[in-house]
GUNULO-316032 format. One record per residue (C-alpha): residue number from 1; x, y, z. Coordinates in steps of 0.05 Angstrom, whole numbers, plus 32768, in hexadecimal, padded with zeros to 4 digits. Layout:
% residues N
<site num="NUM" x="X" y="Y" z="Z"/>
...
//
This chain:
% residues 146
<site num="1" x="7E33" y="80FB" z="7B43"/>
<site num="2" x="7DF8" y="80D0" z="7B30"/>
<site num="3" x="7DAF" y="80DA" z="7B42"/>
<site num="4" x="7DB8" y="80B2" z="7B82"/>
<site num="5" x="7DEA" y="80E6" z="7B9B"/>
<site num="6" x="7DBC" y="8121" z="7B8E"/>
<site num="7" x="7D86" y="813A" z="7BBC"/>
<site num="8" x="7D4E" y="816B" z="7BAD"/>
<site num="9" x="7D42" y="81A4" z="7BDC"/>
<site num="10" x="7D0E" y="81DB" z="7BDC"/>
<site num="11" x="7D2D" y="821E" z="7BC9"/>
<site num="12" x="7D24" y="8253" z="7BFE"/>
<site num="13" x="7D00" y="8280" z="7BCC"/>
<site num="14" x="7CCE" y="8248" z="7BBD"/>
<site num="15" x="7CE2" y="824E" z="7B74"/>
<site num="16" x="7CE7" y="8203" z="7B6E"/>
<site num="17" x="7D17" y="81CB" z="7B7C"/>
<site num="18" x="7D61" y="81CD" z="7B71"/>
<site num="19" x="7D92" y="8194" z="7B6E"/>
<site num="20" x="7DCB" y="8191" z="7BA1"/>
<site num="21" x="7E03" y="815F" z="7B9B"/>
<site num="22" x="7E15" y="813D" z="7BDD"/>
<site num="23" x="7E46" y="8105" z="7BEB"/>
<site num="24" x="7E34" y="80BC" z="7BF0"/>
<site num="25" x="7E36" y="80BA" z="7C3C"/>
<site num="26" x="7E01" y="80F0" z="7C43"/>
<site num="27" x="7DD8" y="80D0" z="7C0C"/>
<site num="28" x="7DD6" y="808F" z="7C33"/>
<site num="29" x="7DC3" y="80B2" z="7C75"/>
<site num="30" x="7D77" y="80AE" z="7C73"/>
<site num="31" x="7D6D" y="80CE" z="7CB8"/>
<site num="32" x="7D98" y="810D" z="7CB0"/>
<site num="33" x="7DB9" y="80FA" z="7CF2"/>
<site num="34" x="7DE4" y="8139" z="7CF5"/>
<site num="35" x="7DA6" y="8165" z="7CF2"/>
<site num="36" x="7D85" y="8144" z="7D2E"/>
<site num="37" x="7DB2" y="815B" z="7D66"/>
<site num="38" x="7DE0" y="8192" z="7D7E"/>
<site num="39" x="7E23" y="8185" z="7D9D"/>
<site num="40" x="7E39" y="81C0" z="7DC8"/>
<site num="41" x="7E80" y="81BF" z="7DE3"/>
<site num="42" x="7E82" y="81CD" z="7E2D"/>
<site num="43" x="7EBB" y="81DC" z="7E5D"/>
<site num="44" x="7EDD" y="819E" z="7E79"/>
<site num="45" x="7EBA" y="818D" z="7EBA"/>
<site num="46" x="7EEB" y="8188" z="7EF4"/>
<site num="47" x="7EC9" y="8193" z="7F36"/>
<site num="48" x="7E90" y="8170" z="7F59"/>
<site num="49" x="7E67" y="81AE" z="7F4C"/>
<site num="50" x="7E75" y="81AA" z="7F01"/>
<site num="51" x="7E5E" y="8162" z="7EFF"/>
<site num="52" x="7E22" y="8170" z="7F2A"/>
<site num="53" x="7E0E" y="81A5" z="7EF6"/>
<site num="54" x="7E16" y="8171" z="7EBF"/>
<site num="55" x="7DE8" y="8142" z="7EE5"/>
<site num="56" x="7DB4" y="8179" z="7EE5"/>
<site num="57" x="7DBC" y="8182" z="7E9A"/>
<site num="58" x="7DB8" y="8138" z="7E88"/>
<site num="59" x="7D7A" y="8134" z="7EB3"/>
<site num="60" x="7D55" y="8158" z="7E7C"/>
<site num="61" x="7D35" y="8133" z="7E41"/>
<site num="62" x="7D5F" y="812D" z="7E01"/>
<site num="63" x="7D9F" y="8144" z="7E24"/>
<site num="64" x="7DDE" y="8119" z="7E27"/>
<site num="65" x="7E25" y="8128" z="7E3C"/>
<site num="66" x="7E61" y="810A" z="7E19"/>
<site num="67" x="7EAC" y="810E" z="7E18"/>
<site num="68" x="7ED6" y="80FE" z="7DDB"/>
<site num="69" x="7F1B" y="8110" z="7DC2"/>
<site num="70" x="7F04" y="8158" z="7DB6"/>
<site num="71" x="7EEB" y="8162" z="7DFE"/>
<site num="72" x="7EA8" y="8164" z="7E22"/>
<site num="73" x="7E66" y="8171" z="7E00"/>
<site num="74" x="7E1D" y="817C" z="7E0E"/>
<site num="75" x="7DF7" y="8152" z="7DDB"/>
<site num="76" x="7DB0" y="816B" z="7DCF"/>
<site num="77" x="7D82" y="813F" z="7DA6"/>
<site num="78" x="7D57" y="8170" z="7D80"/>
<site num="79" x="7D42" y="816F" z="7D37"/>
<site num="80" x="7D52" y="81AC" z="7D0D"/>
<site num="81" x="7D12" y="81D2" z="7CFB"/>
<site num="82" x="7D2B" y="81D9" z="7CB3"/>
<site num="83" x="7D31" y="818E" z="7CA7"/>
<site num="84" x="7CFD" y="8173" z="7C76"/>
<site num="85" x="7CD7" y="8132" z="7C7C"/>
<site num="86" x="7D08" y="810D" z="7C50"/>
<site num="87" x="7D45" y="8129" z="7C73"/>
<site num="88" x="7D52" y="8162" z="7C44"/>
<site num="89" x="7D68" y="81A8" z="7C5A"/>
<site num="90" x="7D31" y="81DB" z="7C4F"/>
<site num="91" x="7D62" y="8216" z="7C51"/>
<site num="92" x="7D9E" y="81F7" z="7C2E"/>
<site num="93" x="7DB2" y="8236" z="7C08"/>
<site num="94" x="7DAE" y="8262" z="7C47"/>
<site num="95" x="7DC2" y="822E" z="7C7B"/>
<site num="96" x="7DEE" y="8247" z="7CB5"/>
<site num="97" x="7E3A" y="8243" z="7CB1"/>
<site num="98" x="7E3C" y="820B" z="7CE5"/>
<site num="99" x="7E15" y="81E0" z="7CB3"/>
<site num="100" x="7E40" y="81F5" z="7C78"/>
<site num="101" x="7E80" y="81E4" z="7C9C"/>
<site num="102" x="7E68" y="81A2" z="7CB7"/>
<site num="103" x="7E94" y="8169" z="7CA0"/>
<site num="104" x="7E7D" y="8121" z="7C9E"/>
<site num="105" x="7EC1" y="80FF" z="7C9C"/>
<site num="106" x="7EAB" y="80DD" z="7CDC"/>
<site num="107" x="7E63" y="80E6" z="7CF1"/>
<site num="108" x="7E2B" y="80C2" z="7D13"/>
<site num="109" x="7E1C" y="809C" z="7CD3"/>
<site num="110" x="7E5F" y="8078" z="7CE0"/>
<site num="111" x="7E56" y="806F" z="7D2B"/>
<site num="112" x="7E26" y="808D" z="7D5E"/>
<site num="113" x="7E40" y="80C1" z="7D8F"/>
<site num="114" x="7E31" y="8092" z="7DC8"/>
<site num="115" x="7E5D" y="805C" z="7DAA"/>
<site num="116" x="7E94" y="808A" z="7D92"/>
<site num="117" x="7E9C" y="80B1" z="7DD3"/>
<site num="118" x="7ECD" y="80A3" z="7E0A"/>
<site num="119" x="7E95" y="80B3" z="7E3C"/>
<site num="120" x="7E4B" y="80BA" z="7E2E"/>
<site num="121" x="7E15" y="80C9" z="7E61"/>
<site num="122" x="7DCB" y="80C5" z="7E4D"/>
<site num="123" x="7DAF" y="80C4" z="7E94"/>
<site num="124" x="7DC0" y="80E5" z="7ED6"/>
<site num="125" x="7DC7" y="809F" z="7EF5"/>
<site num="126" x="7E01" y="808D" z="7EC5"/>
<site num="127" x="7E24" y="80CF" z="7ED2"/>
<site num="128" x="7E1A" y="80C8" z="7F1D"/>
<site num="129" x="7E3A" y="8083" z="7F1A"/>
<site num="130" x="7E76" y="80A1" z="7EF5"/>
<site num="131" x="7E7C" y="80D9" z="7F28"/>
<site num="132" x="7E7B" y="80A8" z="7F63"/>
<site num="133" x="7EB8" y="8086" z="7F44"/>
<site num="134" x="7EDB" y="80C8" z="7F34"/>
<site num="135" x="7ECF" y="80EA" z="7F77"/>
<site num="136" x="7EDA" y="80C3" z="7FB7"/>
<site num="137" x="7EAD" y="80F4" z="7FDD"/>
<site num="138" x="7E79" y="80FF" z="7FA7"/>
<site num="139" x="7E40" y="8103" z="7FDA"/>
<site num="140" x="7E63" y="813B" z="7FFF"/>
<site num="141" x="7E56" y="816C" z="7FC6"/>
<site num="142" x="7E14" y="817E" z="7FE8"/>
<site num="143" x="7E38" y="8197" z="8026"/>
<site num="144" x="7E46" y="81D8" z="8000"/>
<site num="145" x="7DFD" y="81EA" z="8008"/>
<site num="146" x="7DF2" y="81D3" z="8050"/>
//
């Protein structure tokens, strides 16, 4: 690889910088997109109560819900605390397994999660609209608590 495909990271021991080879796609990703969110798989929602719970979750800042070919996910926009100012990993040598196993064959550099998903909900209003179409008696979900 050439110098353009090499990044410099700070060694955990603060002994200096080490060179790590990365592929061209990661080199071109200036925002370290994969290190700015968490995608947590969730059980497939089926009932009105399940979807009502998702509305509560998506009502919180930086939380989205999406469905793709792999299932349903809670998408949490949150920057990794180990990410440096230039997008470098500050703990590369001791990074968790989830980071080591991450593959970028298809990632948000190619297409955003919102665009790539079958369903994507960034607001409770959008999820509520979906639920009104899915459940004919969506408003009756509150009768459980009356």
